[in-house]
N, C-alpha and C positions, 0 to 999 in steps of 0.2 A: 309425641306423635310426629315431631319434626326433627330433621337433621340439618346440619350445616356442614357442607364439605368445603374444606380449604385445600385447593389443589393448584397445580401449575400446569399450563398447557403450552404446547409449542406454538410460537407465533410464526408469521410467514417466513421469517429468516432463521428459525430454530431457537430463538431466544425464549426462555420460559416466562410466561405471563401468569401472575397470580389471578385466580378466579375464585370467588365465594359463591357456592350454589346452595340455595335453601329450598327444601322440598319435603313432602310427607315421606315417612319411612317406607311406605308401601307403594310409592310411585311406580307405575308400570313404564318400562322403557319401550314403548310401542311407537314412538314418534307422533303420538296424537295429543300430547299435552300442550296447552297454551304455555308459552314461556316468555319471560320478560327480562330483558337485559338493561341494566342502568350503568352509566359510566360518566367520567368527567375528563380526566387526562390533561390537566394544564396547571401551570404555576407551581408545580411540585406539591400540590395538595393531595393528600391521601384520602381514600374512601375508607374511613375507620369504622369499627364496630359500633352499633347503636341499636336502640329499640325502635321499631317502626310498627305502629298499629295497622297501617295499610298492608305491609308485607305479611304480618301475622295473619290477617284476614285472608289475603290472597293465597297463602300457602295452605291454609285449611280448606280452601276451595279447589285444591289440586292443581294450582298454578305453580310452575317452576320459576324461581327467581334467581337471577345471576347478577353479581356485581363484578364487573370486569375491571381489574386494577391495571389499566393500560399504561403504556409509556407516556410520559408527560406529567404523571402524578409523582408522588414522593414515596411510594410504598417500598422501593428498594434504594432509597437515598437520592442524592443529587444527580448521580449519573442516570438514574431512571427518568428524572425530570428532563435532563438534557437530551435524552434519547427520543423525546417527543416534543421537540422545541425547534422553532424556526425551520431550517432545512431538513431536520429529522422528523418533522411533524407527521409525515405519512405513517410512521410506525403506530401512531395513536389510533387511527381508524382501521388500520390493518390488524391491529391487536383485537379490536372489537369484532371484526369480521372473522378472525380466527376463533374467537370465543363462540360465535354463532355456529361455525362449522363444527366445532367440538360438540356442542349441544345436539346438533343434528346427527352427527356420526355416532354418538353414544345412545341415541334413541330417546333422549329427553323430550325432544320436540321435532318438528320439521319446519321447513321454510314457510309453509302456509299458516303456521301457528305461532310465529316468532315475532316479537315486538322489541323495539329499542327506544330508550329515552336518554336524553342528556340536555343540560341547560346551560345558558350563557356561553362560556368558552367551550362547553360540551356540545354546543351547536355545530362547531367545526367537525367534531367527531361524528355526530349523527348525520349531518349533511353529506359528508364525504363518504361515510360508510355505505349509505344507500345509493349515492350516485355512482360509486365504484362497483358495488355488488347489489343491485336492486333485486336480484333473484334470491338473495338470502333472507329477505325480510318480508313479512306480511304487513307490518305497521311500524311507523316511525313517529316519534314525538320530540322534535327539537323545541325545547322550551326557551323562550326569549333568547334565541340562539344567534351567535355570530355566524352569519351565512353569506356575507359579502366582504371577504377579508381584504381584497384589493382596495376597497374604499373605507376600510375600518378606521384608519387613522385620521380621516377627514370628518368623522363623527365627533360630537362634543367630548366623549370620553375616550376617543381613539388614541391620541398621542401618548397617554400614560401606559398603553398596552404594547407599544412598539418594542420595548425590551424583551417581551415574551414571544411575540410573533414575527417581528421584523418591520421594516419600513420600505416603502416604495422608492425611497431615495437611495437605497443600496441595491445594486443590480442583482446580487445573489439573493438577497432577502425578498426582493420583488418577485422573483420567480418562485420562491417558497410560498409567498402569499397567494400567488396565482394557483399553486397546487392545492392550497387549503380552501380556496374559494368555491363553496358548493354551487353557487349560482352559475359560475363559469363552466361547471362540469355537467350541467343539465343538457341532455341530448334529445333531440326530436325523435319521436317514435318509440321511445323506450317505455316498457311496461314498469312503471314505478309502483312501489307499495303504497298503501293508504298512509296519509300523513295528517297529523294535527299539528299545525305550525302556530305557535302562540307568540303574542307580544303584548306588552303593556304600553298604553299610549303615553304614559308619563315616565317611561323607562329612561333613566339618565345614563345607563351603562351600555345597553345595546339598543340603539335608536330604532324605532319601529319600521323604518323603510328597509332595514336589512331582512327581517323575516318576510316582509311584504314582497320584496323583489324576488326572493327565492320561491315563495308560494306562487307568484304570477308566472315565473319561468316554468315551474313543474306543471302547473295547470295547463299551460299552453302546449308543453311538449309531451305530456303523458299519453300513452296509447292503451293503458289498462282501464278497466272500469272502476278502479279504486278511487274513493274520494280524496281530494287534496284540499284541506280546509285551512283557512287562516282565521284564528280566533283572536280578536282584539278586545282586550280589557280596557275600556276607556277610563276606568277609575283606578287602574292598577299601575304598578311600576315594574321593577325588575324581578318578576316572578311573584310579587306580593299582590294581595287583593285589598279592597277597601276595609274589609273586616273579616273575621274568621269564618262567618257563615257564607260569605261570598267565596272565600277560599275553599271551603268544603264543597260548595256547589261546583266550582271549577274542577276540583279533584274528582268528584263523582262523574262529571261529564267526560273527563279524560279516561277514566277507567271503563266507562260504558263504551267509549269509542274503541279502546284497545281490545276489549273482550269481544266486541262485535266483529272487528276486523281480523281477529285471530281465530274466529270460528268457535269460540267458547260456547258450549252447549249445556253445561251442568247446572 
């Protein structure tokens, strides 16, 4: 009943970006489907094939799922990584927004039904995608995300990540970090999509004040009626929960939020 399309779409600069799309065979290209895009785009890590019971369930519920293999990952080798790294990092979130535009233009979905998710370093991707193009998204879920990059290296786990993102001690890399910093790009009066911004109180990798700062900035600036929520797991760490049942509960809450905010009615 399901198909997986492995395609390449044109990015903002014409570079071909791989995208995996999972959907029912009989999906109607009416623009009315809820669609969900997940991506990462850092450290040369590839989003490889695997079995997901969550995706299987969602696809059978007529939801379109897309995995955007954006620059910064390793899908096309080390050059693909370096094309979404330090000063070239904007390609990462621009590739995600190009994926969104493709899904809308082809009729898979529309902006009012479209959600995105990314975690950890993928928080850069999600935070900047929605601050650059808030009109493209109905819902965004940055999970334990890096959302205050100018201050990243002053967090406990920050210095070890400067080879990937840059350091404020280098003037060129400082400006690159400013461009990556989602909190710095929040603008007053903008209609932002709904957001579920998550953090684990015991997170040793992305300290909780990063998601909290971003959440507070968007809550203050937002002019839409969409909810901007900060979910703090006081027993959790870097995306993990205290036990599998707590993890399933958080996963259920996340999907309930996404489906409500994207207008899912089936």
